[in-house]
N, C-alpha and C positions, 0 to 999 in steps of 0.2 A: 393819681394823687400822690406823687412822689417827687421830692425835691431833687433835681439833678445837681447843680452846683450853685445856684443863686436862689435867694428868697424873692418873694414877690415885691414889686416896686411899692405897693401900698405900705409895706412895713417901714419905709423911710418917710412917709407922709407925716407932717407935724401933728395932724389930728389923730393919726393912728398911734404915734408915739405917746401922745398925751392920754389916750384911752388905756394903753398898757400901763402907764405910770399910775393912773387913777386906780386901776384894779390892784396894783401892787400896794399902793397906799392903804387900800381897804383891808387887805389880808395881812399886811405887815404887823400890826399890833398883836394879833393873836400868836403869830409865829415868834415874835420877839419875846412875848411873855413866856412862852414855853422854852425858848432858847435860854433864858435866864433861870427860870425855875427848875429846869432839868439839868442845869450846868452844861449846856450845849450837848445834851443827850447823855451825859456821864453820871447823872444822879437822879434821885426821885424828885418829882415835882410836888408842889403843895397839894395838888389834887390827888396824887398818889398817896401822899402821907395822910390826907383826910380819909381816903378810902380805907387805908390800913387801920386808922384809929377807929373808924366805924365798925370795921370787921371784928376788932378785938374788944369792942364795947367801951371804948374811951369816950369821954365827954367832949373830946376835941382839944383839950388843953395841951396834950402832948405835941400834936402837930403845930399848934399855934406857937408854942415855945420854940419850936424848931424852924420857925419862919426864917427864910433865908435872908441874909443881908445882901440885897440886890447889888449894891455898889461893890462890895467885896467880891461877889460872884462874877460880876461883869469884868472887874479888873483881873481876876484869876483866869477867866476864859481867854482874855486878850493876851495876857502874859504867857500862858501855855501855848497859845497859837503861834506867838512870835518865836518861842523856843523851838517848836517843831519846824517852823519855817527856816530857821537859821541852821538847822542840823547839817544840811548839805549845800548851803548857799555859797560857801567859798569855792566849791567846784564850778558853779555857774559864773561867779565873778571872774575867776581865772580864765574861763572859756571866752567870756565876753569883754575881756580887757583889750582895748583898742591898741595898746602898745604891743600886744602879742601877735597882732594880725600880720605885721611885717614878716615875722618868722613863719607863720602859717602860709603866707603867699608863696614862699619859696618851695613849699611841698604840700600842695592841696591833698594829695593822697594820704599823707601822714595825718593831716587834719581830720579827714573823713574816718580813716580806719583805726586811728589811735585816740585822737582827742574827742571826737564825737562818739564813736562806738564804745570806747572804754572809760571815758572820763566825764561824759555828760550824763548825769544820773537818770534822767527821764528816758533817754535813748538807750543807755546801757541796760536798764531794767527791761525795756521792750525787746531789744535784740536778743538778750539771753533768756528770755522767758520761754517756757515750754508750751505755752498756750497755743493751740492750733489756730485760733482766730487771729493770731498775730503773724502768721506765716506770710501773709500778703505784704505787711509792712516790712518784714525782714527782706523779702525779695525786692521790694521797691527801693529800700535803702541801699541794698547791695548794687542795684543798677544805677543809682543816682550819680550824677556827674560830680566829682570832688570839687572842682572849681566853682560849680554852681552852688553847692552846699556852703562853701566858704563865703561866697559873695552874699548870700542871703543872711547868714549869721552876722557878717560884718554890717550889712544894711540895718539889721535889727538893733545891733549895739549902738551904731551911730545915731539912729533915729531916737533911741531912748535917751542918749546923752544930750542930744540937741534939744529935745523936747523939755527935758528937766531944766535946762537953762533959760527956757523961753517964758516961764510963768511961775508965779508963786503959788503956795498952797491955797491961799485965799482966792486968787484968781481962778485956780482950777476948780475949787468947790463951788464957785459962782456960775459955772457953765450951765447953760439952760438949753442949748441947741447942739445938734451934731456938728454944725459948721464951726461953732466955737471950740468944740472938742478937738477938731483937727486930726482925727485918726483915719480919715479916708484912705490916705496913702498906704496904710498898713494892710489893706485888703487888695493890694495890687500884686502883680506877678513878681515884683522885685523883692517881695517878702515871703515867698513860698516856694518850696520845691515839691512838686506834686508827688504824693506817696511817701515822702521822707520827712519834710518839715511842713506839716499842715497847720490848720488853725489852732489845734490844741497845743502842740509842741511850741509853735511860735509864741502863743500867749504865755506859756509857762516860762520860756526863756526871758521874755520881757518882764514878767512878774518877779522872777528871781533876781533880775538885775535891779529893778526899781519898783517895789510894791507901793510906792507912794503915788505913782501915776498910772501903773499898768496892772489891771486885774487879771486873775487867772480864769480863763474861759475853759474850765474843766467839764467833764461829762456831768458831774454832780451839779455844777452851776447851771447848766442848761435845763436839766430836769427840774431844778429848784425854781427857775423862772416859769416853767410850765405850771407848777403848783401855785406859785405866788400870783399868777394871773388867772387862777381858777380854771385853767384849761380852755380859756376862751380863745376865739379865733380873730376877733376884731376885724372882720371883713375879709380875712384871707380865704381864698378858695381851696387851698391845700391843707386845711386844718391849721394847727398851731405852728407858728414860725419857729418855735424852739425844738420841735421834734421832726423826724423824718418818718412819715406814716405811709406805708404801702398797703392800701386796703386790699388789693388783689392777693397779696401774699400774707396778709394779716400780721405784718411785722411793724414794730415801733422801736426807734432808737433816738438818741439825742441827735440834733441836727449838727453834725460836725462840720458843715459848711457855713454855719451861722457867722455873719460878719463880725469881726472883732470890734469894729467901730460902734455898731449898735449895742453889742454886749457891754462894752466899756461905758457907754452912756448910761445904760440902766444900772450898771454896777456902781457908778458914781452917785446916782440918785439914791440908791439903797444905802450907800455909805452916809449920805447926808441924813437919812432917816435914823440910822444907827447913832450918828453923832448927836442928834437932838435928844435921843433917849439917854445917851451918856451925860449930856449936860444936865438933864433932870436929876440924874443920880449923883452928880458931882464927880464924874469920871473923866479924866483927861485922856484924850486919844492922841497918841504919838503919830503925827502925820507921816512919818517915814514908813509906817507899817499900815497905812490906811486900808489897803486892799487885803491885807492878811486878816483883818477883822471881817471884811465882807466875805472872804473865802470861807472862814469858819462858820459864818451865818448861813451861807448857801449850802454848805456841806450838811449842816444840821437840818435844813428844810428838806433836802433830798433824803437824808437818813430817816426822817419822820415817815416817809412814804416808801421805804425800802422794799416792803413786801410787794407792792404793786409794781414798782420799777423792775424788780427781779422777775416778776411774772411776765411783764412785757418783753424783757430781754431774753427770757427763756424761749419765748415763741420765736424770736429771731434765730437763736442758736439751733432750734429744731429745723428751721428752714435751711440754715447753712450746712447742717450735717445730713440733710436729706431725710429727716424723720417725719 
């Protein structure tokens, strides 16, 4: 019961996708309530305040007076998420500027060993990390073909720019099927360098280039989908599609082979749920940062279960280190 490189075909079946979405719709309200009331995990929820009031013998008026302005909180969460997103975005926009590719093509080695290694934040942090579990990535990156790395990054940038011109925000949000989404191509070999630019880095590059159309398929995001679907399998024989579970070795980690196409479809539907809540509160969502909001929400969901996630990850580390 271990995912090699592909998920089961059933995961693409319309009835399976609808089952997943149905479960997300059921769990979403509670998570959204906590997302707002805890200020995306940065503050005390109303339940926390009520508990404190009861503990100190208050009649409850204290925490009632401190009831949060949900509209203001939602706006603040979104604004702070955008500010965090923009901190290193210029580095990615320079990397993915199509006009710069002519220069890169003259020297793919420079592109790999200077531009990617030292100037792409997500790769730079990974390469220069001292974490032992990243040694394999460093080795694979060092062995990767410079021309292949350049081709894949160029393909990603061109796909993103072409896609942006092909539909409006309204058309994008009205998508109800994988076919309408049109992301199948992104899960082909033209958009990956095995060991060096996998699903996570690929999605991060697209996300930083255009968060209006491309979500961030981070580790936290996949864990969050596991919880949003109540850990259900929906007919999958290998347990949840969002995780890689090796029963024999008792290890669990996020499914880093999870298709970007499927993830993006679910992320879009989650955005639409968030947008409906925003409308109720009178909050305007800037579509240019659509998936920045989704990313913040999924990070919150994962953080809510951080103790269990860390426990499952620690089991994996014990196996990796032979403990």
